[in-house]
C-alpha positions in Angstrom: -0.4 -21.9 14.2 0.1 -22.6 10.5 3.1 -23.7 8.4 5.2 -21.2 6.4 6.9 -21.8 3.1 9.6 -23.8 4.9 7.1 -25.9 6.9 7.8 -24.1 10.3 4.9 -23.2 12.6 3.9 -19.5 12.7 1.4 -17.4 14.6 -1.9 -16.7 12.7 -4.3 -13.8 12.8 -7.6 -14.9 14.4 -9.7 -12.8 12.0 -8.2 -13.7 8.6 -6.5 -17.0 9.5 -3.3 -15.6 7.9 0.2 -15.4 9.3 1.1 -12.1 10.9 3.7 -9.5 10.1 6.5 -11.0 12.2 6.1 -14.5 10.7 6.1 -12.9 7.2 9.3 -11.0 7.9 11.0 -14.1 9.3 9.9 -16.3 6.4 10.8 -13.7 3.8 14.2 -13.2 5.3 14.9 -17.0 5.0 13.6 -17.1 1.4 15.7 -14.1 0.4 18.8 -15.5 2.1 18.3 -18.7 0.2 17.9 -16.8 -3.1 21.4 -15.5 -2.7 22.7 -19.1 -3.1 20.0 -20.6 -5.3 19.4 -17.6 -7.5 15.8 -18.6 -7.5 13.8 -15.4 -8.3 11.2 -14.1 -5.8 8.5 -11.4 -6.1 6.7 -9.4 -3.4 3.1 -8.2 -3.6 1.8 -5.5 -1.3 -2.0 -5.5 -1.3 -4.2 -2.8 0.2 -8.0 -2.4 0.4 -9.1 0.9 -1.1 -11.1 3.1 1.2 -11.2 0.5 4.0 -11.5 3.2 6.7 -14.7 4.4 5.0 -16.1 0.8 5.1 -15.5 0.8 8.8 -16.9 4.3 9.4 -20.1 3.8 7.3 -20.9 0.1 7.9 -19.2 -0.6 11.2 -16.3 -2.8 12.3 -18.1 -6.1 12.1 -18.7 -5.5 8.3 -15.1 -4.3 8.0 -14.0 -7.6 9.6 -16.2 -9.4 7.0 -14.4 -7.5 4.2 -11.0 -8.4 5.7 -12.0 -12.1 5.8 -13.3 -12.1 2.2 -10.1 -10.4 0.9 -7.9 -12.8 2.8 -9.9 -15.7 1.4 -9.5 -14.3 -2.2 -5.8 -13.8 -1.7 -5.5 -17.4 -0.4 -7.4 -18.9 -3.4 -5.5 -16.7 -5.9 -2.0 -17.8 -4.8 -0.1 -21.0 -5.1 0.7 -23.4 -2.2 4.3 -22.4 -2.5 3.6 -18.7 -2.0 3.6 -17.2 1.5 0.8 -14.7 2.3 0.2 -12.7 5.4 -1.8 -9.9 7.0 0.9 -7.3 7.3 -1.0 -4.5 9.1 -4.6 -3.2 9.2 -6.0 -3.6 5.7 -2.6 -4.4 4.2 -1.7 -7.9 3.0 1.6 -9.2 1.5 2.4 -12.2 -0.7 5.9 -13.6 -1.3 6.0 -15.4 -4.6 9.1 -17.6 -4.9 10.0 -18.7 -8.4 8.4 -15.7 -10.1 10.4 -13.2 -12.1 10.3 -9.5 -11.5 12.7 -6.6 -11.8 15.3 -6.8 -9.0 14.9 -4.0 -6.5 17.3 -5.2 -3.9 18.3 -8.3 -1.9 16.7 -7.4 1.4 13.0 -7.5 2.4 13.2 -3.8 3.3 14.4 -2.9 -0.2 11.7 -5.1 -1.9 9.0 -3.7 0.4 10.1 -0.1 -0.3 9.8 -0.7 -4.0 6.4 -2.5 -3.7 5.0 0.0 -1.3 6.1 2.8 -3.6 4.2 1.1 -6.4 1.2 0.7 -4.2 1.1 4.5 -3.4 1.7 5.3 -7.1 -1.5 3.2 -7.9 -3.4 5.1 -5.2 -2.3 8.5 -6.7 -3.6 7.3 -10.1 -7.0 6.8 -8.7 -6.9 3.5 -6.8 -8.5 0.2 -8.0 -5.2 -0.4 -9.8 -2.2 -2.6 -9.9 1.3 -1.1 -10.2 4.6 -2.8 -10.8 7.6 -1.3 -8.9 9.6 -0.7 -12.1 6.7 1.2 -13.6 6.5 3.4 -10.5 9.8 5.2 -11.2 12.2 2.6 -9.6 11.0 3.4 -6.2 11.4 7.2 -6.5 8.4 9.0 -5.0 7.0 11.9 -6.9 3.9 13.9 -6.2 1.9 14.5 -9.4 -0.7 17.1 -8.4 -3.2 16.4 -11.2 -3.0 12.7 -10.3 -3.0 13.3 -6.6 -6.3 15.2 -6.6 -7.8 13.3 -9.5 -8.8 16.1 -12.0 -7.4 19.5 -12.7 -10.8 21.0 -11.9 -10.6 19.6 -8.4 -7.1 21.0 -8.0 -8.2 24.4 -9.2 -11.1 24.3 -6.7 -8.6 23.4 -3.9 -6.3 26.2 -5.0 -9.2 28.7 -5.0 -10.2 27.5 -1.5 -6.7 28.0 -0.1 -6.4 31.4 -1.9 -9.6 32.6 -0.3 -8.6 31.3 3.1 -5.2 33.0 2.8 -7.0 36.3 2.0 -9.2 36.0 5.1 -12.4 34.9 3.4 -14.3 32.8 6.0 -14.6 29.1 5.0 -13.2 25.7 5.7 -10.7 23.9 3.5 -10.5 20.2 4.3 -7.9 18.0 2.7 -8.6 14.4 3.6 -7.0 11.1 2.6 -5.2 8.1 3.9 -1.8 8.4 5.5 1.1 8.4 3.1 -0.5 9.8 0.0 1.1 13.2 0.3 -1.5 15.6 1.7 1.2 17.6 3.6 3.4 17.7 0.5 0.5 18.9 -1.6 -0.1 21.8 0.8 3.6 22.7 0.9 3.8 22.6 -2.9 0.6 24.8 -3.3 1.8 27.3 -0.7 3.7 29.6 -3.0 0.9 29.5 -5.6 -1.9 30.4 -3.1 0.0 32.6 -0.7 0.1 30.3 2.3 2.7 30.9 5.0 
């Protein structure tokens, strides 16, 4: 067990030595409740490891574990003692930063998380290896930008040709792969009228 921002003991992940999701949510709830009376600002970071599944698939889970430990150590050394960091899920980490100013996106953890998570996926759509602020991501509104989603217009055109040929009965395989939540199904639905999919 390790202490949270209020000094309470919390359950820690064996691999990363960071508090787990439940501890983070409990601590964040207390910090956000206190913010209502103290008006002390607080920011939330949602941190994701780009292409982590590929690391596990290519190099194995032991090396993937090493990557998780290294990222956790880097987050720990890059945050202040007053910040509360945790492993939220899989390759996703969170950091609650009391006393830091950021645009207000709500008073609950769920509202803050939705805004931060939206910014995270906006960064992924722009090509990953990026930092995005929630206010710069359309105030939490999700939009699928096809050119950004696929990367380049040439790749989108190739995808459109592949779907068009498949819809006409030309033998072939069209594989659209990517992490959950980046909009693959939405992309296919939006391309459907253009390429004649039913």
